[in-house]
C-alpha positions in Angstrom: 0.0 -0.1 -0.2 1.3 3.5 -0.8 1.4 6.6 1.5 -1.6 8.8 1.9 -0.7 12.8 2.1 -3.6 14.7 2.7 -3.6 18.7 2.6 -6.6 20.2 4.7 -8.0 22.0 7.6 -7.5 21.1 11.1 -10.3 22.8 12.9 -12.3 22.9 16.4 -16.1 22.3 15.8 -18.3 24.1 18.1 -21.7 22.7 18.6 -24.5 24.2 20.8 -27.6 22.3 21.9 -30.9 23.4 22.6 -34.2 21.9 23.5 -35.6 22.4 20.3 -35.0 23.7 17.0 -35.9 27.7 16.7 -38.9 28.9 14.3 -38.2 31.3 11.6 -36.9 34.4 13.2 -36.9 33.1 16.7 -33.7 33.0 18.8 -33.4 29.9 21.3 -31.0 30.0 24.1 -28.4 27.2 24.1 -28.3 24.6 26.9 -24.6 23.4 26.6 -21.7 24.1 24.3 -19.3 21.3 23.0 -16.0 21.5 21.3 -14.6 18.5 19.2 -11.8 18.0 16.9 -12.7 18.5 13.2 -11.8 20.0 9.7 -12.2 17.9 6.4 -8.2 17.2 6.2 -7.8 16.2 9.9 -11.1 14.0 9.6 -9.8 12.4 6.1 -6.3 11.7 7.6 -7.4 9.9 11.0 -10.0 7.6 8.7 -7.0 6.8 6.4 -5.0 6.2 9.2 -7.6 3.8 11.2 -7.7 1.7 7.8 -4.0 1.1 8.0 -2.7 3.6 5.4 0.8 5.2 6.3 -0.8 8.9 6.6 0.6 12.3 6.5 -1.4 15.4 7.0 -0.2 18.7 5.9 -2.5 21.4 7.2 -2.8 24.7 8.9 -4.5 25.0 12.5 -7.5 27.0 13.0 -6.2 28.8 16.0 -3.1 28.8 18.3 -5.3 28.5 21.2 -6.9 25.3 19.8 -3.7 23.8 18.6 -2.9 21.6 21.6 -6.6 20.1 22.0 -6.4 19.5 18.1 -3.1 17.9 17.6 -3.9 15.7 21.0 -6.9 14.5 19.6 -5.4 13.2 16.2 -2.3 11.3 17.8 -2.3 8.7 15.1 -0.9 11.4 12.5 0.5 14.2 14.6 3.9 12.9 14.8 5.8 15.9 13.6 4.6 19.5 13.9 6.3 22.6 12.3 5.2 26.1 12.5 
């Protein structure tokens, strides 16, 4: 099997939960805010790694503040980090 190179984003997904969907023009207060790693590039690289392919991810981090969490969340591919 060859090596997979992925060029893409490494983001932090922010999800707010609510009791119900808002109606048109209505604002509904959120109950909880959840943060999870994401980004099309990171998701593809993790999937390829889980399938057993040697994978390298070339990407740009969404924010310096989220970088440590984002990189810890994809340990299979976060072997070498350069700025």
